[in-house]
Each structure stands twice: as structure tokens, then as C-alpha cells.
N, C-alpha and C positions, 0 to 999 in steps of 0.2 A: 183194507186199503191196498190198492194195487197200482203202483206207479207205472207209467207207460214205458214200453220197451220196443223200439228205441225212442230217444228224444233227439230231434234234429235242431241244430242252431244254424246260424249263418255259415260257420266254418267247421262245425264239429258234429259228430254223432256220438251220443251217449248210449251205451248198450250193456246188457247184462254180460258179465265176464264168462269166459269158457276156459276149461282146462287147457285148451290149445293156445291160449294167450300167454301161457307161462313163460315161454322163451322171451317174448317181447317185453313182458313185465320185468323179468329178471335182468335182462341185458340193458334195458333202457333206464330203469330207475331203482329197482328193489335192492340192487347190490351196491348202489352208489352212496358212499359215505357222506357226501355233501348233501344229497337229497334227503337221506334218512337222518341227518343230524338232529332235526327237531321233531322227528317222529317218535312214537311211543314204542317202536320196535326196532331192533338192530338190523343192519344190512343183511340181506339174505346171503347165507354162505354158499348155497348152491340152488340149482333149479328145483330140486325136490322140495325145499322149503317153500318156494314160490307156488308150486303145485298144491301143497298142503293148505296154504293161505287161500288160494283161489277156491279150493274145495269148500272151505269154511264160508267163504263169501257166497258161493252158489247155494249152499245149504241154508244160509241165513235168509237169502232172497226167497227160497221156496217155503221157509217157515214164517215168512212175513215179519221178521224181526228187524231187518235192516236191508237196505238196497244199495249195493255197490255197482257203479257203472264204470265200464272202461270208457275212456275218452279217446275217440279216434279223430284224427285230422281228416276231414272229408277229401281234401285234394290228393292225399297220398294213401288214405285208409290205414295209416300207421297209428299205433297206440302212443299217446303222449302223456297219459296219466290216468288217475282214477279219482272218482268222487263218490261219496256215500251220503245217504240220508237215512237217519234213524228216527222213526215216528214214535213219539212218546205222548200219547193222548192228544192234547190240544197243541202240542209243540213238536218241533222237529229240529234235530241237530244235524249239521253237515260237517264233513271232514274231507280232506283231499290231499293228493300228492301229485306232483307234476315233474316230469323228466327235466333235468337241468337244461338240456339243449333247447327246451321250449319255454323257459322262464322269460318274462318280459315281452310276451307276444299277446297278452290278453286272453289266452285260452282259458285259464282257470276262472277269470272273471266271467267269461261267456258261459262256461259250464255251470258255475255256481248260480248265476242269474237264472238260468233255465230251471234249475231245481227249486229255487225260491219261487219263481213264477208258478210252477206246477203245484208246489205246496200250498200257496195261497189261493189256488183254485179249489182246494178241498175245503168244504164248509167247516170242518172240525179243527183245522189248523189255524191258529192265531199268532204263532210265534215261531220264527226260525232263528236259531242261534248257532254260534261256533266259538271255540276258544283257540287262542294261540299264545305261544310264549311271548314275553315282552320284547324279546330281541328278534322276533321273526317279522321284520318290516314288510317283506313281500306279502305274507299272509294277511297282515293288517291292512295293506293297501287293497287287496282283493275284497275283503269284507267291507271296507269303506266304499269302494266303487259300486258294490251291489246294494248300497243303501243301508247297511248295518251301522248301528251306533255303538260306540264303546260304552258299555254300561258300568264297567268297573274293573278292578284288579282282584284276582284271587291269589292270595299269597300262598306260596309253597303248594301249589295246586297239582302240578303234574311232574312226572319224572321222564326225562329224555335220556334213556340209558346210553345213548351215544355221546352224551356230553358229561353226565354225572349221575351218580346214584342218589343225589339229593334233589328233592322236589324244587322246582323253580316257579316263579310267579308267572301267571298267565292273565291275559286280558279276556274278558267276556264281551262278545259282540252279539247284537241281536237286531232283528227287524220284526215289527209287529203289524198286523192289519187291524 
């Protein structure tokens, strides 16, 4: 399976990341403790950490294990976040991060909808899902706006190292065709 690169939406361009994106990623969201609060990774301490993460994302794309996209605002061509899709046989999981300055603009909903639309054009994909901590209202709203249904709660499911070393409850959301 080979996802398109780039994907265009009304206001966004989703494209494969490049090492040259490191400064924008680091400065815009990867080092922001508020953005990374509910991520499974700590804020990046320096740009070298960001470069290393981008290298792993690029390698994963080339190995066809997961596909991470930079999300660029078309009007400014500036990076606003990232979204990833991981194909697992008949299902796909999405995950995302968005710079705080771009919260509440509908960008993540637009990007996530584009990936769900692409996934469901693939004959072998029947389910797209995502998880979010029970206190991440913004992420829950994104999932609901793209038509996902909350299927349940997974107790002690994930650790957010920026909050606690103790696993927290997460909601499982999905949409099926």
C-alpha cells in the first residue's frame, strides 16, 4: 500500500516529512509542554532530538510500516502539525499532533478526514481507529467530527510521561465501512 504524497485539502497540504522540517517542528510544537502533555513522548530537548524523530518517520515511510505527514497550511506554506496513519491488515490507526497556535481552527479535523477518506478508498481497509486520553476533549471532538464513534474505554491503557508514569484511561474511537 502506498498512500498519496501529497494530499491536498481545502486549506492544507499533507506531505512526507523531510529532515529540513526539523526547525519548524521543534519550534512550533515538539518542544511545547502544553502540546506534548498528552503525547506518549516528552517535549524535545533540542533540535537534534527532532531530527532523529524525523529520520525514523522517513525510514518508516520507506519501509511501508507507517506514514507520517507534515501538515502545511496552504496560504502560508507553514507547518502546523503532523498526522500519521498505520496500516494493520484490514484496519488503520491514526494519530496526530497540532501546534497550539493552530488549535480550534479545524485543521486537524480537515487533515484527519482526508486520511480517513483515502483509507476507505482502499478495498482492504474496513476500519479506521484512534485512541485518546479521557481528558483530551479537543482530540475527542476531532474524532467525533470525522464520524468516529466512541466504542469504549480502555482502562490504564497508555502512559503520558509528561503527566505521570502511571497509565491512564483512554477512549477508543473508530469508523467502519
